[in-house]
N, C-alpha and C positions, 0 to 999 in steps of 0.2 A: 563835375564838366560836361555838358553837350554841347556837340555844335548843329545847331537848327539849320536848316536848309539854304538860309540868306547869308550861310557861312560862319554865324554872331555865335561867339562862346556864351552858354545860358549856364551862371553857375544855379545848379539844380541843388537841392537841399537832399540827403538820400538818409531812410527813407521817405519815399515820399509819400503822402499820405492824403493830401488834398490839392485837389483839381481843379480849378475853373475852367470851362473852355468857354470861346466866343465864336465855335461856327458848329451849325447843326451836324455836319457829315464827323467830323473829331468829337462832339458829343457822343454820338452811336457808338463810335469805334471804341472810345475810351467804356464808356457802360457796357460793352459785349463783353470787353475783355475784363473789364475789373468792377464788379457790382460794387456800391460803397465809395467806390475812390472820386467818383465825383461830388464837390462841394457846391456849384453854380454854373447854370448853363442859358442863355439866353433865350429870350423868348419864343425864338422861331425854332426852337432844338424841341421838335415833338417826337422824335424816336431815339431809345423805346418808348413805345405811349404810358406807360406805368413811370417815366423817372420823375423823382418827387425831390426835385432841389429849388432852391432861390434861384430866382429870375434876374436876371443884371442888365435888362436891356436887350436890345436888336443888337446883330454883327457890326452896323456900321454907329452905330451910338450907345455902346456897353458904359455901364456906368461905373468910373473907375473908382468911388469912393465906397461902394456897396459890394465889387470884386475885395477889396483892400479888406474888407472889414470881415469879409470869411478866412481870412489869411489862408492864400491856397500855397502850397510849397511851390506852386506850377501853375503858368497859365498856357493854354495852347492855342492857339491864333492861325489863320493862314494870309498869305501875301496879299491875297486877291480880296478873299471876303472882306477884310480888316483893313483900319485906315490909317495910315504909320501914326498919325498923330495921336490916335486912341493908344496906339502902341506905344507909343514914346509917354503917355501919359503915366499909362502902368508900370512902364517901367520907372518912372520917375518918384511912385509910391512906394519903390522898395522891389516891385515884385516881378518874379523870374517869369518871361515871355517865351516861348518858344516858336517860331514862324513857320509855317509849312508852307511850301513853295508846289503845289501839284497842277502843272498843264496838260500831261500827257496819262493816257491808259497806264503804260507800262511804267513808268516813274512813281507812281500812285503808291504800288505796293512797298517800295522800298521806301517812301517816303512816310507810309503811315506805319512802316514797321521801325524807323529810327526814333517818329515821336511816340511810340509806344513806349520803345526804349528809353525815351527819357525820362518817362512817368515810373519806370522800374519795372516793369514789361517783359514778358518773354512775349517774343511773335507767338499769335495766336492760329487755332487752328482755321477760325473764320477765314482769315487772312489766307492761309493757305488755300484753300476751299476755293476762293473767290479767285487768285492767281491761276487753279488749275481749271477752273468755269472758263475763260477768259480764252486760258488757251485752247481748251478745247470746241469754242467756236470754230462755226469751218470758214474759210477763208470766201468772200463772197464772189461768185462768176460773174455778176454783171453788178457794175455801181450805176448810181441814181446821182441829182442834182439836187441841193433842198435848202430852203429857205427854213431858217428855226426861229421863228419869234418868240420874245420871253416876256412882251411889255405889250399893251397898246395904250392910245391914246396918252404920247405920242406912243407910234410903234416903233420898239429895238429889236434887236435879233441877237444872236451869237455870233459873233464876227471871229477876229484872228486871235491865235495861242488858247485856248481853251482847255480845258477836260473835258466838255459839251465836247465838241469837235471830233477831239482824238478818237472818244467812245462813238462816235457817228462813222467817222472814218473806217474803223475797225467792222464795222457794220458794212461798211460799203457806200455808205453816204458822207458824200462830198458836200461841205458847207459851200455856198454858193458864195459867199458872202468872206469867206476866208480871209480873203489876200485886203480887208476892212484896215484901215491905218487903228479903227479903236477894237475893243473888246465885245464891247455890246452896242454896236450903233445904230443911229436911227434908221430910220429906211420908210420910201412907200411901195406900199404894196405894187401898185403901177408900174414902179421905176427900177425892178430889179431884172440881174442876168440872169438868162434862162434857165428853168429850174422844171422840174416833174416829179417835186415832192414839198408839200410843205409839213414840217415836224411840230407840232404845238402842244406843250408842254402844259400839266395842270397847276406849276410852281415856276415863277414868282408870281406870273397871270395866268389863274385858274380859266383856261380856254376850254370851251365845251365842244359838243357839236353844233349850238346854236350859237355860240361865240366865237370867232374867228374864221373859222373854213370859209366865210361867206365871201369874205376880203379876198379869196384868193380864187374865183370861179375857175373851174375848167381843169383845177391841178388838185390831182388828190389827196387827201389830208390824214395824217395817221398822230390819232391823240394819244399821248401815252405821258405817263408816270414823270414828275417831273423829278423826283426824287431818286428814280433808276435811272434816270440820263443824265442827271447833274452833281447827284450824292456821291463821294467815294469813301468809303467805309463797307461794314458788314452788307447792303444794298449791292456790291458790286453782284455778288453770286445770283441772288436772283435776277439784276440787269443782264446779266449773260444770259439766263435759260430764259428771259420772259422780252426782252427790248427785237431780236430779231423776227419773230412774228409779228408784234406790235408795229415795228416800221413797216408792215405791209399792209400799205393804205388800201 
């Protein structure tokens, strides 16, 4: 019996031989730790690049019947990425569903270790390396204020209580929409709090040098990897080493 991040007891078969992941970050984490354990993943699970497993829909619309047909011992999910109704449907199919809740950088390492333990896996070396890499990031000497769009038409941005916001805070960048009531609020570029940086990731919306910065005239723009900014998993090590420079707009 495992206990997930929501405090829910999850009856996990032992040994775990078949796992379906419905979160890209968790897919990469499991695949990097135990190649061959994954038997299904979402259409958005792009890493590792050579992952060859059946695709079972998206994070917001996983096909429960297809997942059940794969006969997984465990389905790994995330409170923010996946809808409760979809998780309940999977449980109604008789599947064991383990839910992570990762909202901060510091909590990510423990959450990932617990999720992997639920899969019957020991703490991997890549997780120790990621934690060490972030411990080595120097404390920023100065802080900046940024808006972090994730979509346009309509404009949406990172708001309150997010993993992305925690990563940026650790790197000396304060999200000016961190007190918004929503985690991903809509906004108008001309009606933002005072800020001196716009951070433009390449996912879920693919911002580019010619698509995004022009909406924030006079404000420096940093175009960054969305995977490094928003994913928790093996990419954390690279994020710690490259994001500080990438954010120097």
